[in-house]
Steps between C-alpha positions, in 0.01 A plus 500: 500500500711629206425860605627453856786257417755780435421641849593177679832503693641211290704469181333432166549122508352456848218746437398313182517171693213630717281489189644168386435323830140627499447363148679176580277432801201584283579272209625184668186408701248623241427172319412354841301797624282496189393148595446603864215717377339201329539291815405741780304774325639793311340755732660354812846460341486851352427654840775301675755603240400863517527498880856362474579767240380784725690364802818481289463867400487599868807283559683673210421845636629401844809311372826563685761363255547391140439138602170581670385701199587208272296269725206742493510528123514121470197463726320766296574304184363183656178679594464619140558145377209384713241764410582594140399171324165495680374809317586355160335174608185677611438708185446208256269332753285807567478652149379343177733465205337785313575743785837375625692747283319787671547340840876475452489858367330613823780324689746692282325834560522454876867410461551813288351719772730335754805538280410867451471564871787277613812660344372856543382461859788268591758744361341793684473309828860379476615851405345661807488223759760243395484158338359327810186712482441376145477141628264597782275686254477187284411296807210737571365459147543123529288502818223680308524234224475227763180649639354533149585136425331381818186687399481425128675183385266209413509151645534238224511121501835337580668191361724231644846620404814417702834681494815294546825634647764363261397688183467820704856459627631425150325806362619731777854360499526511122376852454680625811838367392445621143407855598771527767760377253392750232483787750843443652685322216522159675522231230472210747171642625373531142593140423327378816191698409484340156545154653217550751264628232591211269418258784162675543418462130612135506280431800207663322553285189510186713193604698704517822424865574132424575383756247709789637619592149200440269680411177172455315452877530856565382428288189190708423602741222287795615606462862869461417509804268302708747740398777797612290328834442420561867855393595633764260273760658608392846866527397447854375262645759704375796837612363461805277455761775810391693754650255264781413449611861871471580584711192235762578597536867879458489588639155220738402456624859125437528339472842308185597177700467585613145612147411167365618312762297688391186323165525150656524423512123548122477224439753271768356516354149460148637198614703336657194582231246474174696116500485525554123743207477268282706203585278700424185632175653145362512438595137830492313815288470680536837830383349509797263424737786795353689734542205406867471542552873843340512614707201396828665676399824815419301484845339476658845806318630694586185413865560622473862839368384527786249409761764761365742763510226401861426510595872143629464308688767288321758158584355583363155461156659126555537486418128662166580252412774210614278600247236544230766151570634341489154678179405448325832125563488480289183707214646381423851124438457519341150785270603328389823166444328632297205725293725241414766190481278376144451695347790297231677361621833686225686828637357448871560703503823791311347484711181487822700795391713707405196405814307600726787812290553602573140451872563704490820774287348536772236503762778765316699728452201441858384599655833800271539634558149426872481636550852822318405551720193414816691748423780783424254616862482398865550125556464548748217682230301282195583141631517442504124656155455287361783183630329592310183410175682130582558488635143608155381235340720229709330612376161482141626147564632391641163640200315322256738168683452494481118364139495296540824139387456214432744427132568161334477336488841560184703198285587 
């Protein structure tokens, strides 16, 4: 999406909102959709969510106005909210604790391959056939994934979870108002968002949310620190390429194809190093691996800011994405493994939903804040400042990972 965003026939604020609304519709339902997997089977819920996601991509490619594209992106986000927690819920149930680090690493390798193909192929498709074709191409890949899921995903035992409407509405309303207010500078919306979220937390403390927000997980030190770390990664990964792609395409004069190729080293290094990180996660201190990964990512973002200030050539930014790939490889799998390891099987769906919610909350806030800074002036003046926000998030993630330790397995 960041590669094709500058090609859309909308101003910067509206174009960035297309990413924000996707993330918003992903994050708000996710605590509930994690529990849906426990109640109705993670295989079934995964496939339903993926089908919605694919249909939304077709809708986006065929959209006829800004409003219809916003609706399509929102529906796509909802589909992601349904299927994404199911994978994280399945891994701890299928793999033993001594192999979960490698299982999450395998997940990361597959994601690295996708993130290598996506920006490069998406940029080339958009360059030659327009931005609509990029959505249709994603829909085709999603259909392949749906067929693979039907063939391969295991059937596991289900529980007796129920999802209640009120906490879902408070979550969606709170995050929606908060993100909209940050994106468009509406203080009343921000205040309303904070009020809704405070009501959700109050309901959880009083037991009136029916377990929607599992505070016992939030009080768990390992889970809470891991959630902060993954929120920091979500903040950075979702937002960092927005100012970078705008600067490359509108200031440095790079084509969408060249801009996509700039991101390739990140995925290559992640592909090569994520299995190493997964192996080390099962044998070393995952918290220390995370600290090192966050530090390398911070160095990459600092380099990006320096290159923008120096008006550097396009291909210098491959050094930035190389550092981001190296650092990210030593964050994703170690963070996921240490956060989810030892969670009781009856809580894996709720934990997965909350963990992915933390990531998406970071993503939502990152896109909203970075988009606001980027749209505050000419791209050549705001891009470097906007990148300072994800740099700060990486420093927060490193600090949260210093005391991160694996918990003793639940019985």
